[in-house]
C-alpha positions in Angstrom: -34.5 -10.6 16.0 -30.8 -9.9 15.6 -29.9 -6.2 15.3 -28.7 -4.8 12.0 -26.6 -1.9 11.0 -27.9 0.1 8.0 -25.3 2.8 7.5 -22.5 3.2 4.9 -18.9 2.6 5.6 -17.9 4.7 2.7 -20.2 7.8 3.2 -18.3 10.9 4.3 -19.5 14.0 5.8 -20.2 16.9 3.3 -17.7 19.5 2.5 -18.1 22.5 4.8 -20.1 25.4 3.6 -17.1 27.6 3.7 -15.2 25.3 1.5 -18.1 25.1 -1.0 -18.3 29.0 -1.1 -14.6 29.2 -1.6 -14.6 26.7 -4.4 -17.4 28.4 -6.1 -15.4 31.7 -6.2 -12.4 29.8 -7.6 -14.9 28.4 -10.3 -16.4 31.9 -11.1 -12.8 33.3 -11.6 -11.7 30.5 -14.0 -8.4 30.5 -12.3 -8.1 26.8 -11.2 -4.3 26.5 -12.0 -2.2 27.2 -8.9 0.0 29.7 -10.7 -2.9 31.4 -12.5 -3.6 34.2 -10.1 -4.7 37.9 -10.3 -2.3 40.7 -9.3 -1.9 40.9 -5.7 -3.6 37.5 -5.3 -1.8 34.6 -3.4 -4.0 31.8 -4.5 -5.6 29.0 -2.6 -2.8 26.6 -3.0 -0.2 28.9 -1.8 -2.4 29.9 1.2 -3.1 26.2 2.1 0.7 25.4 2.0 1.4 28.0 4.4 -1.4 27.0 6.6 -0.5 23.3 6.5 3.2 24.2 7.4 2.0 26.1 10.3 -0.3 23.2 11.3 2.5 20.6 11.2 5.3 22.9 12.5 7.3 22.5 9.3 9.3 25.1 7.6 8.2 24.3 4.0 5.2 22.5 2.5 4.2 21.6 -1.0 0.7 20.7 -2.0 0.4 18.0 -4.6 -2.1 15.9 -6.7 -2.0 12.9 -4.5 -0.6 11.2 -1.4 1.2 8.7 -3.7 2.7 11.5 -5.8 4.0 13.0 -2.5 5.8 9.9 -1.7 7.5 9.5 -5.1 8.3 13.2 -5.2 9.8 12.9 -1.7 11.9 9.9 -2.8 13.2 11.8 -5.9 13.9 15.0 -3.9 16.3 13.2 -1.6 18.1 11.6 -4.4 16.6 8.0 -4.7 17.1 6.5 -8.2 16.9 3.4 -10.2 18.4 0.4 -8.5 18.5 1.9 -5.1 17.1 -0.1 -2.2 14.5 1.4 0.1 13.3 -0.1 3.4 9.5 0.0 3.9 6.7 -1.7 5.8 5.5 -5.1 5.0 2.1 -4.0 6.3 1.2 -1.0 4.2 -0.9 -0.2 1.3 0.1 -0.6 -2.5 1.0 3.2 -3.2 3.9 2.9 -0.8 5.9 0.2 -2.5 4.3 1.5 -5.8 6.1 4.8 -5.1 9.4 3.2 -4.7 9.0 0.9 -7.8 8.0 3.9 -9.9 11.4 5.3 -9.7 13.0 1.8 -10.5 14.1 1.5 -6.9 13.8 -1.7 -4.9 11.5 -2.0 -1.9 12.9 -4.1 1.1 10.2 -5.0 3.3 10.4 -4.9 7.2 8.1 -7.0 9.4 5.1 -5.9 11.5 4.3 -6.5 15.0 1.1 -7.5 16.8 0.7 -3.6 17.5 0.6 -3.2 13.7 3.8 -1.0 13.7 7.1 -1.7 12.0 9.2 -4.4 13.6 12.0 -2.3 15.0 14.1 -5.4 15.6 13.8 -6.5 12.1 14.6 -2.8 11.1 17.9 -3.3 13.2 18.7 -6.6 11.2 18.0 -4.9 7.8 19.4 -1.5 8.4 22.7 -2.2 6.4 20.5 -3.0 3.3 19.4 0.5 2.3 20.0 4.3 3.0 16.4 5.3 3.0 13.3 4.2 5.1 10.0 5.0 3.7 7.9 4.5 7.0 4.3 3.9 6.7 2.2 4.8 9.8 -0.3 2.2 8.4 -3.9 2.6 9.6 -2.7 5.4 12.0 -0.5 3.1 14.1 2.7 5.0 15.3 5.8 3.1 16.4 8.3 4.1 19.1 9.6 7.1 17.0 12.4 7.8 19.5 13.8 4.3 19.0 13.2 4.3 15.3 15.0 7.5 14.7 17.8 6.5 17.0 18.2 3.3 14.8 18.1 5.2 11.5 20.5 8.0 12.6 23.0 5.4 13.8 22.8 3.5 10.6 22.8 6.7 8.4 19.3 6.0 7.1 17.0 9.0 5.8 13.4 8.6 6.8 10.4 9.5 4.8 7.1 9.4 6.7 4.0 8.1 5.0 1.3 9.9 7.1 -1.8 9.1 5.0 -3.5 7.9 7.9 -1.8 10.1 10.7 -2.6 13.6 9.7 -3.4 15.2 13.1 -1.7 12.6 15.0 1.2 13.1 17.3 4.2 11.2 18.9 5.1 13.0 22.4 3.3 16.0 21.2 5.3 16.3 17.8 3.2 16.2 14.7 3.4 12.9 12.8 5.4 13.5 9.8 7.9 15.8 11.5 10.6 13.1 12.6 12.0 12.1 9.4 13.5 14.4 6.7 10.2 14.4 4.9 6.5 13.9 5.9 3.9 13.0 3.1 0.1 13.2 3.7 -3.0 12.5 1.6 -6.3 14.3 1.2 -8.0 11.5 -0.6 -11.7 11.1 0.2 -11.2 8.5 2.8 -8.5 10.4 4.7 -8.8 13.0 7.4 -9.4 16.0 5.0 -11.3 15.5 1.7 -10.5 16.9 -1.8 -11.2 13.7 -3.7 -7.5 13.4 -4.5 -4.6 15.4 -3.1 -1.6 15.5 -0.9 1.1 17.3 0.8 4.9 17.1 1.4 6.5 18.8 4.4 10.1 19.3 5.3 12.7 21.6 7.0 15.4 20.9 4.3 15.5 23.7 2.0 17.0 22.0 -0.9 14.7 19.0 -0.5 11.8 21.5 -0.5 13.1 23.4 -3.5 13.7 20.3 -5.6 10.2 19.1 -4.6 8.6 22.3 -5.8 10.6 22.2 -9.2 9.6 18.3 -9.5 6.0 19.2 -9.1 5.9 21.5 -12.0 6.7 25.0 -10.9 8.6 25.8 -14.1 10.2 29.0 -12.9 7.2 30.3 -10.8 8.4 29.2 -7.5 8.4 32.9 -6.2 4.7 32.4 -5.9 4.9 30.0 -3.1 4.5 31.1 0.4 6.0 27.9 2.2 9.0 27.4 0.1 12.8 28.5 0.6 14.1 31.7 -0.9 15.1 32.0 -4.6 18.9 31.5 -3.9 18.0 27.9 -3.0 16.2 27.4 -6.2 19.1 28.8 -8.2 21.2 25.8 -6.9 18.7 23.3 -8.0 16.6 24.5 -10.9 18.9 23.5 -13.8 19.3 19.9 -12.4 15.8 18.9 -11.2 13.2 17.6 -13.8 9.6 18.6 -14.0 7.6 15.6 -13.0 4.2 17.6 -12.9 1.9 16.9 -10.0 0.6 20.1 -8.7 -2.6 20.7 -6.7 -5.1 23.2 -8.1 -6.9 26.0 -6.4 -10.1 24.3 -6.5 -9.2 21.4 -4.2 -7.1 23.7 -2.0 -10.3 25.9 -1.7 -12.1 22.7 -0.4 -9.3 21.7 2.0 -8.6 25.1 3.8 -11.7 25.0 6.0 -11.3 21.4 6.7 -7.7 21.9 7.9 -8.9 24.5 10.3 -11.5 22.2 11.7 -9.1 19.2 11.9 -8.4 19.2 15.5 -12.1 19.2 16.3 -12.7 16.3 13.8 -9.8 14.3 15.3 -11.6 14.6 18.7 -14.9 13.3 17.2 -13.1 10.4 15.4 -11.4 9.3 18.7 -14.6 9.5 20.8 -16.2 7.1 18.2 -13.2 4.8 18.2 -13.4 4.6 22.1 -17.1 3.4 21.9 -16.2 0.5 19.6 -13.0 -0.3 21.5 -14.9 -0.5 24.6 -17.6 -2.6 23.1 -15.0 -5.1 21.8 -12.9 -5.2 24.9 -12.5 -8.8 26.2 -14.3 -10.4 23.3 -13.2 -14.1 23.4 -10.7 -14.7 20.4 -10.6 -11.2 19.6 -7.3 -9.2 20.1 -7.5 -5.3 20.2 -4.5 -3.3 19.0 -3.3 -0.9 21.8 -1.4 2.3 20.9 1.7 3.1 22.7 1.1 5.7 25.5 3.3 8.4 23.7 1.2 8.1 20.6 -1.8 10.3 20.1 -3.6 8.6 17.1 -6.6 9.5 15.0 -9.4 6.9 15.3 -10.6 7.1 11.6 -10.4 3.2 11.3 -10.2 0.4 13.6 -8.3 -2.8 13.6 -8.5 -6.0 15.6 -6.7 -9.4 15.3 -8.0 -13.0 15.0 -4.7 -14.5 15.7 -4.1 -18.1 14.7 -7.8 -18.5 13.4 -8.2 -20.6 10.3 -9.0 -18.7 7.0 -12.5 -20.5 7.0 -13.3 -19.2 10.4 -12.2 -15.6 9.5 -14.2 -15.7 6.4 -17.2 -16.9 8.4 -16.9 -13.8 10.7 -16.8 -11.6 7.9 -19.7 -13.2 6.2 -21.8 -13.1 9.3 -21.0 -9.4 10.0 -21.7 -8.4 6.4 -25.1 -10.1 6.7 -26.0 -7.7 9.6 -24.6 -4.7 7.7 -21.0 -4.4 9.1 -18.4 -4.2 6.4 -15.1 -5.6 7.4 -11.9 -6.0 5.4 -9.3 -8.7 5.8 -5.6 -8.1 5.1 -4.8 -11.7 5.3 -6.5 -13.1 2.1 -4.5 -14.9 -0.7 -5.7 -12.4 -3.2 -6.0 -8.7 -3.0 -9.6 -7.3 -2.4 -10.4 -3.6 -2.8 -7.5 -1.9 -0.9 -6.3 -4.8 1.0 -3.2 -6.6 0.2 -0.1 -8.2 1.5 3.7 -7.7 0.7 3.6 -11.0 -1.3 0.9 -9.3 -3.6 3.4 -7.0 -5.0 5.4 -9.3 -7.3 7.5 -6.5 -8.8 9.3 -6.6 -5.3 10.7 -10.0 -4.6 10.7 -10.7 -0.7 11.6 -13.8 1.4 8.8 -15.1 3.5 8.5 -13.4 7.0 6.6 -16.1 9.1 6.2 -14.0 12.2 4.8 -11.1 10.1 2.6 -13.5 8.0 1.0 -14.6 11.1 0.0 -11.2 12.0 -1.0 -10.2 8.5 -3.3 -13.0 8.3 -5.0 -11.9 11.5 -5.8 -8.4 10.7 -9.5 -7.3 10.4 -9.9 -3.5 9.3 -13.0 -1.4 9.5 -13.4 2.3 8.3 -15.0 4.7 10.9 -16.5 7.5 9.0 -17.8 10.7 11.0 -21.3 10.0 9.5 -21.5 7.4 12.4 -22.8 8.4 15.6 -21.7 7.0 18.9 -25.0 5.1 19.0 -24.1 3.5 15.5 -20.6 2.7 16.9 -22.1 0.9 20.0 -24.4 -1.0 17.7 -21.4 -1.9 15.4 -19.5 -3.2 18.4 -22.3 -5.3 19.6 -22.7 -7.0 16.2 -19.0 -7.6 15.8 -18.8 -9.0 19.4 -21.8 -11.4 18.9 -20.5 -12.7 15.6 -16.9 -13.2 16.6 -18.2 -14.9 19.7 -20.5 -17.3 17.9 -17.8 -18.4 15.3 -15.1 -18.8 18.2 -17.6 -20.9 20.2 -18.4 -23.1 17.3 -14.9 -24.0 16.7 -13.5 -27.2 17.9 -10.9 -27.2 19.2 -11.0 -23.4 19.7 -8.3 -21.4 17.9 
């Protein structure tokens, strides 16, 4: 009888007991708003910002309501406005072009390689079309950041990094999010720390940091931040920066602080599980694994593989057969968005000419979440099921793809 997986691809680990205890203290105090603190009390959000700045090696950090808000806030803080063109990945999730469009700016899509990273040759070709790149490290895949930054520096392009899937990852030992002018992160439930919704923005630029704090809704309470520039910087920007409220609250920050402290250990656990599945799928006929660059230390919280040049019907059959055995796979190449999957041509507010080389890759991407509630035994079973069903469909094709 065929093996079947019975776990959940959306079940996360529980919040650490230390986070639950800290959240209960916040609830008992009633002081959920980040600026509602008692005399001599820093507040959970301010402490979390200080800790996250230290974790990433950034001078300044702002905790906000969501990763998407962090992206839009970063764009506003560097001066992007209506009508401006912003380069971004063709392979990403909707909040990235959505953040650009929310300002009335125009996304300009850059292609994707078989390594699932931004196509740097296409970036070179389009470098004269915009002054900002919102770089999405989509699904945790990190491109050659040295070459990317050389391209952008040479073209006068400011880089904002979307690190929703790379919190805890590095390029040549430098934290993801620390190469560009601003790094943005998410603490939504399916990311690397979990507060339901939430996000962070980090930067070394004092005026960008000050504008972001004002934008987030600090009113004139910026002195209560522990990871922000001094009051003289706020004096330069406070009368010219609008309030677009998106603060994080003390309850969510209380949940996150113990998770941030444990993140290095969690990264190791994710990567151990990723390696089990990767090894189980290696050399599967018709299936192409995505290999990270040697300089990148990724976080294996999800896994992608390619079914390059397969027909839509064959890909759908793989997904159907795996689902029947309890393995939930997502396909980024479908004509219509399903759940979180979508293609650049799904965002019809952002017109874009077809990109055939990228379309070929996007059609082939199969995606799978890898929650830490899975054991290594679970991961080995999942790999066996995928391998068997991909192999069965591949063998049935005539001629083979």
